[in-house]
Backbone as a printed PyTorch tensor [residue, N CA C, xyz], in Angstrom:
tensor([[[104.8560, -24.4750, 119.1780],
         [103.7170, -25.1230, 119.7940],
         [102.8080, -25.6620, 118.6910]],

        [[102.2590, -26.8500, 118.8870],
         [101.3560, -27.4540, 117.9210],
         [100.0850, -26.6120, 117.8470]],

        [[ 99.5300, -26.4770, 116.6260],
         [ 98.3930, -25.5940, 116.4030],
         [ 97.2100, -25.8830, 117.3240]],

        [[ 96.8450, -27.1790, 117.5130],
         [ 95.6750, -27.4540, 118.3510],
         [ 95.9530, -27.0940, 119.8120]],

        [[ 97.1980, -27.2170, 120.2540],
         [ 97.5410, -26.8210, 121.6260],
         [ 97.3460, -25.3140, 121.7900]],

        [[ 97.8730, -24.5390, 120.8530],
         [ 97.7320, -23.0740, 120.9110],
         [ 96.2620, -22.6810, 120.8160]],

        [[ 95.5180, -23.3250, 119.9390],
         [ 94.0930, -23.0130, 119.7670],
         [ 93.3250, -23.2470, 121.0670]],

        [[ 93.5450, -24.3900, 121.7030],
         [ 92.8140, -24.7150, 122.9210],
         [ 93.2550, -23.8430, 124.0940]],

        [[ 94.5490, -23.6000, 124.2160],
         [ 95.0230, -22.7280, 125.2940],
         [ 94.5200, -21.3010, 125.0950]],

        [[ 94.5200, -20.8260, 123.8660],
         [ 94.0150, -19.4740, 123.5790],
         [ 92.5290, -19.3780, 123.8950]],

        [[ 91.7870, -20.4220, 123.5280],
         [ 90.3450, -20.4490, 123.8080],
         [ 90.0950, -20.3800, 125.3150]],

        [[ 90.8620, -21.1380, 126.0820],
         [ 90.7080, -21.1120, 127.5400],
         [ 91.1270, -19.7530, 128.1080]],

        [[ 92.2280, -19.2060, 127.6160],
         [ 92.7380, -17.9320, 128.1370],
         [ 91.7460, -16.7930, 127.9020]],

        [[ 91.0120, -16.8450, 126.8080],
         [ 90.0660, -15.7790, 126.4770],
         [ 88.7110, -15.9590, 127.1460]],

        [[ 88.4390, -17.1540, 127.6430],
         [ 87.1370, -17.4510, 128.2470],
         [ 87.0380, -16.8680, 129.6560]],

        [[ 85.8130, -16.6780, 130.0990],
         [ 85.5670, -16.1950, 131.4530],
         [ 86.1480, -17.1890, 132.4530]],

        [[ 86.8970, -16.7010, 133.3980],
         [ 87.5570, -17.4910, 134.4330],
         [ 88.5760, -18.4830, 133.8650]],

        [[ 88.9700, -18.3230, 132.6010],
         [ 89.9720, -19.2000, 132.0050],
         [ 89.5020, -20.6270, 131.8350]],

        [[ 88.1910, -20.8260, 131.7440],
         [ 87.6200, -22.1710, 131.6700],
         [ 87.2880, -22.5680, 130.2380]],

        [[ 87.4160, -23.8390, 129.9690],
         [ 87.0070, -24.4140, 128.6970],
         [ 86.1960, -25.6640, 129.0180]],

        [[ 85.0550, -25.8110, 128.3610],
         [ 84.1350, -26.9020, 128.6530],
         [ 83.7810, -27.6320, 127.3670]],

        [[ 83.6670, -28.9470, 127.4550],
         [ 83.2250, -29.7710, 126.3370],
         [ 82.0040, -30.5620, 126.7630]],

        [[ 81.1060, -30.7810, 125.8340],
         [ 79.9140, -31.5770, 126.0900],
         [ 80.0550, -32.9310, 125.3970]],

        [[ 79.7900, -33.9840, 126.1580],
         [ 79.7960, -35.3360, 125.5820],
         [ 78.4700, -35.5650, 124.8820]],

        [[ 78.5330, -36.2320, 123.7510],
         [ 77.3330, -36.5290, 122.9790],
         [ 76.4790, -37.5700, 123.6910]],

        [[ 75.1710, -37.5720, 123.4100],
         [ 74.3060, -38.5830, 124.0310],
         [ 74.7400, -40.0230, 123.7310]],

        [[ 75.4720, -40.2420, 122.6410],
         [ 75.9530, -41.5960, 122.3400],
         [ 77.2190, -41.9350, 123.1300]],

        [[ 77.5570, -41.0710, 124.0890],
         [ 78.6830, -41.2280, 125.0160],
         [ 80.0530, -41.0150, 124.3700]],

        [[ 80.0890, -40.4230, 123.1890],
         [ 81.3630, -40.1270, 122.5190],
         [ 81.7850, -38.6900, 122.8440]],

        [[ 83.0650, -38.5250, 123.1790],
         [ 83.6110, -37.1860, 123.4090],
         [ 84.1150, -36.6200, 122.0940]],

        [[ 84.0300, -35.2990, 121.9020],
         [ 84.6390, -34.6870, 120.7140],
         [ 86.1490, -34.9200, 120.7210]],

        [[ 86.7810, -34.8020, 119.5690],
         [ 88.2140, -35.0470, 119.4320],
         [ 89.0740, -34.1850, 120.3420]],

        [[ 88.6060, -32.9840, 120.6800],
         [ 89.3970, -32.1050, 121.5400],
         [ 89.5000, -32.6260, 122.9720]],

        [[ 88.6420, -33.5600, 123.3700],
         [ 88.6930, -34.0860, 124.7410],
         [ 90.0640, -34.6880, 125.0450]],

        [[ 90.5780, -35.5170, 124.1460],
         [ 91.8900, -36.1360, 124.3890],
         [ 93.0040, -35.0970, 124.3680]],

        [[ 92.8560, -34.0650, 123.5430],
         [ 93.8600, -32.9990, 123.5100],
         [ 93.8460, -32.1920, 124.8090]],

        [[ 92.6610, -31.9270, 125.3400],
         [ 92.5600, -31.2020, 126.6090],
         [ 93.1220, -32.0510, 127.7550]],

        [[ 92.8740, -33.3460, 127.7270],
         [ 93.4460, -34.2390, 128.7450],
         [ 94.9710, -34.2120, 128.6770]],

        [[ 95.5180, -34.2020, 127.4680],
         [ 96.9760, -34.1420, 127.3040],
         [ 97.5240, -32.8180, 127.8490]],

        [[ 96.8270, -31.7120, 127.6010],
         [ 97.2530, -30.4170, 128.1320],
         [ 97.2010, -30.4200, 129.6610]],

        [[ 96.2190, -31.0970, 130.2240],
         [ 96.1390, -31.2120, 131.6870],
         [ 97.2910, -32.0690, 132.2100]],

        [[ 97.6130, -33.1380, 131.5140],
         [ 98.7370, -33.9830, 131.9310],
         [100.0530, -33.2180, 131.8830]],

        [[100.1680, -32.2830, 130.9470],
         [101.3850, -31.4710, 130.8160],
         [101.4230, -30.3050, 131.8090]],

        [[100.2950, -30.0310, 132.4780],
         [100.2410, -28.9450, 133.4570],
         [ 99.7710, -27.6150, 132.8990]],

        [[ 99.3920, -27.5770, 131.6100],
         [ 98.9200, -26.3190, 131.0150],
         [ 97.4700, -26.0200, 131.3820]],

        [[ 96.7120, -27.0700, 131.6830],
         [ 95.3300, -26.9420, 132.1130],
         [ 95.1370, -27.7260, 133.3990]],

        [[ 94.1350, -27.3500, 134.1670],
         [ 93.7430, -28.0680, 135.3750],
         [ 92.3740, -28.6710, 135.1070]],

        [[ 92.2500, -30.0050, 135.2490],
         [ 90.9670, -30.6650, 135.0480],
         [ 90.0760, -30.3760, 136.2450]],

        [[ 88.8850, -29.8150, 135.9850],
         [ 87.9660, -29.4460, 137.0570],
         [ 86.9260, -30.5160, 137.3390]],

        [[ 86.7250, -31.4350, 136.3990],
         [ 85.7930, -32.5310, 136.6180],
         [ 84.7240, -32.6240, 135.5560]],

        [[ 83.8510, -33.6100, 135.7600],
         [ 82.7270, -33.8590, 134.8620],
         [ 81.4260, -33.7050, 135.6250]],

        [[ 80.4030, -33.2960, 134.8930],
         [ 79.0590, -33.1930, 135.4500],
         [ 78.0910, -33.8300, 134.4720]],

        [[ 77.0120, -34.4270, 134.9710],
         [ 76.0100, -34.9900, 134.0630],
         [ 75.3990, -33.8900, 133.2080]],

        [[ 75.1160, -34.2260, 131.9770],
         [ 74.4840, -33.2710, 131.0780],
         [ 72.9740, -33.3440, 131.1670]],

        [[ 72.2950, -32.4540, 130.4360],
         [ 70.8270, -32.4110, 130.5030],
         [ 70.1610, -33.5990, 129.7990]],

        [[ 70.8530, -34.2320, 128.8650],
         [ 70.2930, -35.3710, 128.1320],
         [ 70.8240, -36.6800, 128.6950]],

        [[ 70.0470, -37.7500, 128.6030],
         [ 70.5320, -39.0540, 129.0760],
         [ 71.8290, -39.4490, 128.3610]],

        [[ 72.8250, -39.8500, 129.1330],
         [ 74.1180, -40.2350, 128.5650],
         [ 75.0430, -39.0710, 128.2990]],

        [[ 74.5270, -37.8560, 128.3940],
         [ 75.3360, -36.6760, 128.1340],
         [ 76.1250, -36.2700, 129.3770]],

        [[ 77.1910, -35.5450, 129.1670],
         [ 78.0070, -35.0390, 130.2670],
         [ 78.7990, -33.8390, 129.7710]],

        [[ 79.3040, -33.0630, 130.7130],
         [ 80.1810, -31.9340, 130.4130],
         [ 81.4630, -32.0990, 131.2200]],

        [[ 82.5820, -31.7880, 130.6110],
         [ 83.8700, -31.8090, 131.2920],
         [ 84.4590, -30.4050, 131.1980]],

        [[ 85.1520, -29.9800, 132.2690],
         [ 85.6880, -28.6170, 132.3080],
         [ 87.1480, -28.6200, 132.7390]],

        [[ 87.8950, -27.6700, 132.1830],
         [ 89.3050, -27.4380, 132.5090],
         [ 89.5000, -25.9520, 132.7100]],

        [[ 90.5570, -25.5760, 133.4350],
         [ 90.9340, -24.1670, 133.6020],
         [ 92.4040, -24.0230, 133.2490]],

        [[ 92.7390, -22.9420, 132.5760],
         [ 94.1310, -22.7030, 132.1920],
         [ 94.9540, -22.3920, 133.4450]],

        [[ 96.1710, -22.8700, 133.4790],
         [ 97.0770, -22.6260, 134.6060],
         [ 98.0720, -21.5260, 134.2420]],

        [[ 98.8480, -21.1220, 135.2280],
         [ 99.8960, -20.1280, 134.9720],
         [100.8900, -20.6760, 133.9530]],

        [[101.1730, -21.9630, 134.0200],
         [102.0750, -22.5940, 133.0460],
         [101.4820, -22.5160, 131.6400]],

        [[100.1690, -22.7170, 131.5230],
         [ 99.5040, -22.6220, 130.2230],
         [ 99.5490, -21.2160, 129.6630]],

        [[ 99.3610, -20.2310, 130.5330],
         [ 99.4520, -18.8290, 130.0860],
         [100.8780, -18.5030, 129.6450]],

        [[101.8480, -19.0310, 130.3760],
         [103.2530, -18.7950, 129.9990],
         [103.5580, -19.4240, 128.6410]],

        [[102.9650, -20.5820, 128.3730],
         [103.1800, -21.2500, 127.0890],
         [102.6440, -20.4010, 125.9340]],

        [[101.6240, -19.6050, 126.2150],
         [101.0690, -18.7070, 125.2050],
         [101.8590, -17.4070, 125.1020]],

        [[102.7380, -17.1770, 126.0800],
         [103.5160, -15.9410, 126.0890],
         [102.7690, -14.7950, 126.7060]],

        [[101.7360, -15.0930, 127.5200],
         [100.9650, -14.0540, 128.1960],
         [101.6790, -13.6020, 129.4560]],

        [[101.6260, -12.3410, 129.7030],
         [102.1060, -11.8390, 130.9900],
         [100.9500, -11.9410, 131.9830]],

        [[101.2220, -12.0520, 133.2790],
         [100.1470, -12.1460, 134.2590],
         [ 99.1820, -10.9800, 134.2200]],

        [[ 99.6440,  -9.7960, 133.8220],
         [ 98.7540,  -8.6320, 133.7650],
         [ 97.8110,  -8.6790, 132.5640]],

        [[ 98.0460,  -9.5920, 131.6250],
         [ 97.2010,  -9.6920, 130.4350],
         [ 96.0140, -10.6150, 130.6540]],

        [[ 95.8160, -11.1000, 131.8600],
         [ 94.7130, -12.0230, 132.1390],
         [ 93.3890, -11.3070, 132.0370]],

        [[ 92.3860, -11.9920, 131.4830],
         [ 91.0460, -11.3740, 131.3700],
         [ 90.3870, -11.2220, 132.7170]]])
């Protein structure tokens, strides 16, 4: 597995409710991990939960949740879920 894929899936797996969230900058630019998270969602490892407006003008937050397929890619057993 590519390092950034494992890093992002591990981050989601360890988070409360298996969620990972990114904040868009006020200049409307997403961090580099946004495209990687979208790719993981396209592959079925994450489920895209949507975007919400952020507290600053032009800002936004996007959220994903790890799927059973994503946990399997990490080699987690279902009983190892947080």
